[in-house]
C-alpha positions in Angstrom: -13.6 168.0 28.0 -14.9 171.2 28.2 -13.3 171.7 31.6 -9.8 170.7 30.0 -10.6 174.1 27.9 -11.3 176.3 30.9 -10.7 180.3 30.9 -9.4 180.3 34.1 -7.4 183.4 33.2 -11.5 185.1 33.2 -11.8 187.8 36.4 -15.1 189.0 35.8 -18.0 187.1 33.5 -20.0 189.9 31.3 -23.2 189.6 33.8 -21.1 189.4 36.5 -20.5 192.4 39.2 -17.0 193.6 38.4 -15.7 196.4 41.0 -16.2 199.7 39.8 -12.7 201.3 40.3 -11.9 197.6 38.4 -14.7 198.6 35.3 -13.0 201.8 35.2 -9.4 201.3 34.9 -9.9 198.8 32.5 -12.6 200.8 30.4 -10.0 203.8 30.1 -7.2 201.5 28.7 -9.8 199.5 25.9 -10.6 203.7 25.7 -6.9 204.3 25.7 -5.7 201.8 23.1 -8.9 202.4 20.4 -9.3 205.5 20.5 -6.3 206.5 17.7 -8.5 203.4 15.7 -11.1 205.8 16.3 -9.6 209.5 15.1 -6.7 208.4 12.9 -8.9 206.7 9.6 -10.9 210.0 9.9 -8.0 211.8 9.7 -6.0 210.3 7.1 -9.5 210.4 5.2 -10.4 214.0 5.1 -6.6 215.1 4.9 -5.9 213.5 1.6 -9.7 214.7 0.2 -8.2 217.6 0.7 -10.9 219.0 2.7 -11.4 222.0 5.2 -9.9 221.7 8.8 -13.8 222.6 9.6 -15.4 219.3 7.9 -11.8 217.9 9.9 -12.5 219.1 13.7 -16.4 217.6 12.8 -15.7 214.0 11.8 -13.7 213.1 14.5 -16.3 214.7 17.6 -19.4 213.1 15.4 -17.1 209.3 14.5 -16.2 210.0 18.7 -19.3 210.4 19.6 -21.2 207.6 17.5 -19.2 205.2 18.4 -19.1 206.0 22.2 -22.9 206.0 22.3 -22.9 202.4 20.2 -20.3 201.1 22.6 -22.3 201.6 25.3 -25.3 200.3 23.6 -23.6 197.7 22.9 -22.6 196.3 26.2 -26.3 196.9 27.5 -28.0 194.9 24.4 -31.8 195.7 25.2 -34.1 192.8 23.1 -32.1 192.5 19.7 -29.6 195.0 19.7 -26.3 194.9 21.1 -23.9 191.7 22.0 -24.1 191.9 26.5 -19.9 191.7 26.0 -17.1 194.6 25.9 -16.5 194.9 22.3 -15.9 198.7 21.5 -17.8 200.6 17.9 -14.7 202.3 16.1 -13.6 204.1 12.3 -14.2 201.4 9.7 -10.8 201.1 8.1 -11.6 199.0 5.1 -14.0 201.8 4.2 -10.6 204.5 4.0 -9.7 204.5 0.3 -13.4 204.1 -0.5 -14.1 207.4 1.7 -11.5 209.4 0.0 -12.7 208.4 -3.5 -16.1 209.9 -2.6 -15.4 213.0 -0.9 -12.9 213.7 -4.0 -15.0 212.5 -6.2 -18.6 214.4 -4.6 -17.1 216.1 -1.1 -19.3 215.4 2.2 -22.9 215.0 1.1 -21.8 212.2 -1.7 -20.0 210.3 1.1 -23.1 210.8 3.7 -25.5 209.6 1.2 -23.4 206.8 0.5 -23.3 205.4 4.2 -26.6 205.8 4.8 -27.6 204.2 1.8 -25.3 201.3 2.2 -25.9 200.8 6.4 -29.8 198.9 5.2 -28.4 196.8 3.8 -26.1 195.8 7.3 -29.9 195.4 8.7 -30.9 193.0 6.4 -27.4 190.8 7.2 -28.4 190.9 10.7 -31.9 190.0 10.1 -31.2 187.4 7.7 -28.1 186.2 9.0 -29.5 182.4 8.9 -29.4 182.9 5.2 -26.0 183.3 5.2 -24.7 180.3 7.5 -23.5 179.2 5.0 -20.7 181.1 3.8 -20.1 183.2 6.8 -18.4 180.9 8.1 -15.3 180.7 11.2 -13.1 180.1 7.8 -14.1 183.7 6.6 -14.4 185.9 10.1 -11.0 184.0 11.2 -9.5 185.0 7.9 -10.7 188.3 8.1 -9.2 188.7 11.5 -5.7 187.1 10.5 -6.0 190.0 7.3 -6.6 192.7 9.8 -3.8 192.1 12.3 -1.3 191.5 9.4 -2.2 194.5 7.8 -2.2 196.7 11.0 1.0 195.5 12.4 2.2 196.0 8.9 1.4 199.7 9.0 2.6 199.6 12.7 6.3 198.6 11.7 6.2 201.7 9.2 5.7 203.5 11.9 7.7 202.7 15.0 11.0 204.9 14.0 8.7 207.5 13.4 10.2 210.9 14.7 8.4 214.3 14.2 8.6 216.1 11.1 10.9 219.8 11.2 12.8 218.7 14.4 16.7 217.4 15.0 16.1 214.1 16.8 18.8 211.6 17.8 18.4 208.2 15.6 17.9 206.2 19.1 14.9 208.1 20.7 12.5 206.6 18.2 14.1 202.7 19.1 14.8 203.5 22.2 10.8 204.5 23.0 9.3 201.3 21.5 11.9 198.7 23.0 11.5 200.4 26.8 7.6 200.1 25.9 7.7 197.2 24.6 9.7 195.1 27.0 7.6 196.5 30.1 4.0 195.3 28.4 6.1 192.0 27.6 8.0 191.9 30.8 4.7 192.3 33.4 2.4 190.4 30.8 4.8 187.5 31.4 5.7 187.5 35.0 3.9 190.4 36.9 1.4 189.2 39.3 -2.2 189.3 38.6 -2.9 192.6 39.8 -0.2 194.0 38.2 -1.0 193.3 34.8 -3.9 195.0 34.7 -2.3 198.2 34.7 0.7 197.0 32.3 -0.5 198.5 28.8 -0.9 201.8 31.1 2.3 201.7 32.7 4.5 200.6 29.7 3.1 203.5 27.8 3.2 205.9 30.6 7.1 204.6 30.9 7.4 204.9 27.0 6.3 208.6 26.9 8.5 209.0 30.1 11.6 208.2 27.7 10.3 210.1 24.7 9.6 213.7 26.5 14.2 214.5 26.7 14.0 213.1 23.4 11.0 215.7 21.8 9.0 213.2 20.6 6.1 214.0 22.9 4.3 217.1 21.1 3.6 219.1 24.2 2.3 222.0 22.4 -0.5 219.9 20.7 -1.6 219.8 24.2 -1.3 223.4 25.3 -2.9 224.7 22.2 -5.9 222.3 22.7 -9.0 224.1 24.5 -10.2 222.3 27.1 -14.0 222.4 26.9 -15.3 222.4 23.0 -18.0 221.4 20.4 -16.9 222.3 17.3 -19.2 224.8 15.4 -21.8 222.5 12.9 -19.8 221.8 9.9 -23.0 219.1 8.7 -22.2 218.7 5.2 -26.1 217.5 4.8 -26.9 215.0 1.7 -26.8 215.7 -2.0 -30.8 214.1 -2.5 -30.3 214.0 -6.4 -27.4 211.5 -6.9 -24.9 211.5 -9.6 -23.6 209.1 -12.2 -20.7 209.1 -9.6 -23.2 208.4 -6.6 -24.6 205.1 -8.5 -20.6 203.8 -9.8 -19.6 204.1 -6.1 -22.6 202.3 -4.5 -21.6 198.8 -5.5 -17.8 200.1 -3.5 -20.0 201.0 -0.3 -22.2 198.2 -0.7 -19.0 195.4 -0.3 -17.2 197.0 2.1 -20.4 196.9 4.1 -20.6 192.7 3.8 -16.7 193.0 4.7 -17.4 194.9 7.6 -20.5 192.4 8.9 -17.9 189.4 7.9 -15.6 191.6 10.4 -18.7 192.0 12.6 -18.7 187.8 12.8 -15.3 187.0 13.7 -15.1 189.3 16.5 -18.1 189.1 18.3 -17.8 185.3 17.9 -14.2 185.9 19.1 -15.0 188.5 22.6 -17.6 185.0 23.5 -15.3 182.7 22.7 -12.3 184.8 24.9 -15.5 185.9 28.0 -16.1 182.7 29.3 -14.3 180.4 32.1 -16.3 177.4 30.5 -15.8 178.0 26.4 -19.7 178.2 24.9 -21.0 177.7 21.6 -21.3 181.2 19.6 -24.9 182.6 19.7 -25.7 183.8 16.4 -28.3 186.0 18.2 -25.6 188.1 19.7 -24.3 188.0 16.5 -27.7 189.2 15.6 -27.8 192.2 18.1 -24.0 193.5 17.3 -25.0 193.6 13.5 -28.0 195.6 14.4 -25.8 198.1 16.8 -22.9 198.1 13.4 -25.7 198.9 11.4 -27.4 201.6 13.6 -24.5 203.0 14.5 -23.3 203.4 10.6 -26.9 204.7 9.7 -25.9 207.3 12.8 -22.4 208.3 11.0 -23.7 208.9 7.7 -26.6 211.2 9.1 -24.1 213.3 10.5 -21.8 213.3 8.0 -18.4 211.3 8.7 -17.3 207.8 7.8 -18.8 204.2 8.7 -18.0 202.4 11.9 -17.4 198.6 12.5 -16.2 196.6 15.9 -13.0 196.9 16.9 -10.9 194.0 17.1 -8.1 195.3 20.5 -12.0 194.8 22.5 -10.7 190.9 22.1 -6.9 191.5 23.1 -7.3 193.9 26.3 -10.1 191.3 27.6 -7.3 188.7 26.8 -4.6 190.6 28.4 -7.0 191.6 31.6 -9.2 189.1 31.6 -11.8 191.6 33.2 -14.9 190.2 30.4 -17.9 192.5 32.8 -20.7 194.8 30.1 -20.0 197.7 32.3 -16.2 197.7 31.7 -17.9 198.4 27.4 -20.2 201.3 29.3 -17.1 202.8 30.5 -15.0 202.6 27.7 -18.4 204.3 25.5 -18.5 207.0 28.1 -15.1 207.8 27.8 -15.2 208.1 24.5 -17.7 210.6 24.8 -16.6 212.9 27.2 -13.3 213.0 25.2 -14.6 214.3 22.1 -16.1 216.9 24.7 -12.5 217.6 26.1 -10.7 218.6 23.3 -7.3 218.9 25.9 -7.7 215.1 26.7 -8.6 214.3 23.3 -5.3 216.1 22.2 -2.9 214.2 25.6 -3.7 210.6 23.8 -3.2 211.7 20.4 0.2 213.4 21.4 1.8 210.0 22.1 4.9 209.6 20.5 4.3 207.1 17.5 6.8 204.5 18.1 5.1 204.0 21.7 1.6 203.3 20.3 2.8 201.3 17.7 5.1 199.1 20.0 2.0 198.0 22.4 -0.3 197.9 19.0 2.0 195.4 18.0 1.2 193.4 21.3 -2.9 193.3 20.8 -2.4 192.8 17.0 0.0 189.8 17.1 -3.5 188.8 19.6 -6.3 189.5 17.5 -4.1 187.3 14.9 -4.1 184.5 17.3 -8.2 185.3 17.6 -8.5 184.6 14.0 -6.3 181.5 14.3 -8.7 180.3 16.8 -12.0 180.8 14.8 -10.6 179.3 11.7 -9.8 175.9 13.5 -12.3 176.2 16.3 -14.8 173.5 14.3 -11.8 171.7 13.0 -9.7 171.9 9.5 -9.0 170.6 7.1 -7.6 170.5 3.2 -10.6 173.0 1.7 -10.0 174.8 4.5 -6.5 174.9 4.7 -6.5 175.8 0.7 -9.4 179.1 1.4 -7.4 180.5 4.0 -4.1 180.0 2.9 -5.4 181.9 -0.8 -6.8 184.1 0.8 -4.5 185.4 3.2 -2.1 186.4 0.6 -4.2 187.7 -2.1 -5.6 190.1 0.6 -1.4 190.6 1.6 -0.7 190.6 -1.9 -3.2 193.7 -3.1 -2.5 195.6 0.3 1.4 195.8 -0.4 0.6 196.6 -4.4 2.4 193.5 -5.3 -0.9 191.7 -7.6 -2.1 193.2 -10.7 -1.3 197.3 -9.9 -0.4 198.4 -13.1 -4.1 196.8 -14.2 -6.3 198.0 -11.7 -7.1 201.6 -11.2 -10.0 204.2 -9.8 -12.9 202.4 -8.2 -11.4 198.9 -8.7 -7.6 199.6 -7.1 -9.6 201.4 -3.9 -11.6 198.5 -3.5 -9.5 195.5 -3.5 -6.0 197.7 -2.3 -7.6 197.1 0.9 -6.1 193.5 2.6 -9.5 192.6 4.0 -11.6 193.6 1.2 -9.6 191.8 -1.2 -9.2 188.5 0.9 -12.7 188.1 2.6 -14.2 188.6 -0.4 -11.6 186.1 -2.0 -12.2 183.8 1.4 -16.2 184.6 0.8 -16.0 183.6 -3.3 -14.0 179.4 -2.7 -16.4 178.8 0.5 -19.5 179.7 -2.2 -18.1 178.2 -4.9 -17.1 175.2 -3.0 -21.4 174.6 -1.6 -22.2 175.3 -5.7 -19.8 172.2 -6.9 -20.9 169.9 -3.9 -23.2 167.4 -4.3 -26.8 168.2 -4.0 -28.6 168.0 -0.8 -31.8 165.9 0.1 -34.6 167.7 1.9 -37.6 166.8 3.8 -39.7 168.4 6.0 -42.0 167.1 8.8 -44.1 167.6 11.4 -41.3 168.5 15.4 -42.7 165.5 16.4 -41.4 162.1 18.0 -43.9 160.5 15.0 -42.3 161.7 12.3 -39.8 159.1 13.2 -40.6 156.8 10.8 -40.9 158.9 7.6 -37.6 160.0 9.1 -36.4 156.9 8.9 -37.3 155.8 5.5 -35.5 159.1 4.5 -32.2 158.1 6.2 -32.3 154.8 4.3 -33.0 156.2 1.0 -30.4 158.7 1.8 -27.4 155.8 2.4 -28.5 153.3 -0.5 -28.0 156.2 -2.8 -24.1 156.5 -1.0 -24.1 153.2 -1.3 -22.9 152.8 2.9 -22.9 149.6 4.2 -25.0 148.5 7.0 -23.0 149.6 9.9 -23.4 153.1 8.8 -26.6 152.8 8.2 -27.6 152.1 11.3 -25.0 154.9 12.6 -26.7 157.2 10.3 -30.4 156.2 11.8 -29.5 155.7 15.1 -28.5 160.1 14.8 -31.8 160.9 12.8 -33.7 159.4 15.9 -32.0 160.6 18.9 -31.4 164.2 16.9 -34.9 164.1 16.8 -35.7 163.0 20.8 -33.1 166.3 21.7 -35.7 168.3 19.8 -38.6 166.8 20.8 -37.5 167.6 23.7 -37.1 171.4 23.2 -40.2 171.0 21.9 -42.0 169.9 25.2 -39.9 172.3 27.0 -40.9 175.0 25.1 -43.6 177.5 25.9 -44.7 179.4 23.6 -47.2 176.5 22.8 -46.2 177.2 18.7 -46.8 173.8 17.1 -43.2 173.5 14.9 -42.5 172.0 11.4 -38.8 170.6 10.4 -36.9 170.9 7.7 -34.0 168.1 7.3 -31.2 168.3 4.7 -28.7 165.7 3.7 -25.8 166.6 1.9 -22.7 163.6 1.0 -19.1 164.9 0.7 -17.0 161.6 0.7 -17.3 159.2 3.6 -18.7 162.2 5.6 -22.3 163.0 5.8 -24.0 166.2 7.1 -27.7 166.4 8.4 -29.1 169.8 8.9 -32.1 170.4 11.1 -34.1 173.1 11.3 -36.8 174.4 13.0 -38.4 177.5 14.5 -36.2 178.5 16.9 -35.9 178.1 21.0 -35.0 179.3 24.4 -33.4 176.4 25.9 -29.4 175.6 26.3 -27.2 175.3 23.0 -26.8 171.6 22.8 -23.1 171.8 21.7 -22.6 173.3 25.4 -24.7 170.2 26.5 -22.7 167.8 24.7 -19.8 169.7 26.3 -21.2 168.7 29.4 -21.8 165.8 29.2 -18.0 164.7 30.3 -18.0 166.3 33.7 -21.4 164.6 34.6 -21.9 161.2 36.2 -23.8 158.4 33.8 -27.3 158.6 34.3 -30.5 156.8 33.7 -32.6 159.4 32.2 -34.2 158.9 28.5 -33.3 162.2 27.3 -29.5 162.2 29.0 -29.4 159.1 27.2 -29.9 160.2 23.5 -27.6 163.3 24.5 -24.9 160.6 24.8 -25.5 158.2 22.5 -25.4 161.6 19.6 -22.1 162.6 21.0 -21.6 158.4 20.5 -22.4 157.9 16.6 -21.8 161.9 15.6 -18.2 162.7 14.2 -19.4 166.6 14.9 -22.2 168.1 16.4 -23.3 172.2 15.7 -25.9 173.9 17.1 -26.3 178.0 15.5 -29.3 179.7 17.2 -30.8 182.7 15.7 -33.5 184.8 15.8 -35.1 183.2 14.0 -34.2 179.3 13.4 -32.2 177.0 15.4 -30.4 175.1 13.0 -28.3 171.9 14.2 -25.8 170.2 12.0 -24.8 166.6 12.4 -21.8 164.9 10.7 -21.5 161.4 10.3 -19.0 159.3 8.9 -19.7 155.8 7.0 -18.4 153.4 4.9 -19.0 152.4 1.1 -20.0 148.4 0.4 -16.8 146.7 -0.6 
């Protein structure tokens, strides 16, 4: 029941007014956590490709500004752009390897051109997300989240004991700093009053830095040498208007990365919707489309500015879980802080000087929560043996390629750069397996009628023929027909409530898998409540004799599951019905 699954820890939902001080503190915490995910990948790419320091300074500045502006508009949600939830935009870690290759092969101009061109694909995915609904599923999205968390955790373990090069530091310094940070944050989250839990990330990091300072782990020189205010000299690389063969060879890899980061955006937007509400709601795919539009726009701006592509940042979900503050003003504050930090090099240095063991200890908690969100995303629609196989195989394939334990001697060049990232290899494996399941499933039967209750006789004949083809017994056939009748009645009610005056057509797909029949009802979109949410609220309402209420209750009784996906251009209601064959 909805009440049983309520998330009582949420103090402020996205649309609710949050005290400015609380929003600012939470936004600052989020910015502190994510700024490393914005800056460090850029540093790794530029320095690994041996590009000049002037370009590094420009790329970091441009990434902070673009991610900050995109985060603000992500939180605002203007028309079909943005999510209206707290979801920070960061740099795309899955693109690190392929961006390094592009910089080495053709320099910043080639990388900028590739990022601009590949960003167009994200706009297409956003506009036609309904076409990808059977591939970009909760199983694929959740697996991508789990892979991201597992990959980052492995890297974090590697820096838990890192100490500055060229300094004589006590061997106990790093373990002590990381252990104190982890202990303080964990204990505060477990036992401190709710009012203090909001401060736990900052308190833990400050205590960890205080422990690290006497050992020389905190780089004070980095802070002292940085200017207070400054904008880097224009090192914009421009574009390559005469693409070479290397450009076209790398373009498919950039397009694949775009698809993978789209998977991640779907996972992140779904997760942030789930954790931001006291009462659970079905994922609104219109918000996912809005998030993809923002991500496509930020990718386009990144390419125009000559820096690396972007994607949604998973720690946003974990921060909401930690603080209970999901007000969209938090995202606005985080975005503004990004832009301010880009203009204040000393403040950026203050954050980047946090010792690696201290940062790693806190990121361990964040990534652990991200992994749990991935598991919840995978299981949100239930899990059967096929989904279990997809998750198991794709997860370990991703981790195997990430750790160069699979075909490391055979994969070289572009393929090595593409598949050596767990999110890319694991996400592709999951998508391919889901696609294989779809291609090898039984053929769908299709019917198209007017969306009107007068079409019921034609729909009823269609369902009866389908049941006969499946050799279903009389009881199962009647259940299937009842589901068709009640779903049509509900959609006809939606049609009557719609103020647009448009006459809609209804497409029905029927497909059988063992003893389960999936009915898919497709129509033009409605501005009405999600059917899944309506059904979940029934248990909290008294019995009513209203005929429409009866249709909702009967549908819930006859169907084994109901899913309603709302896109900008289409509503998709998927109903599963269990049946038995004639013995």
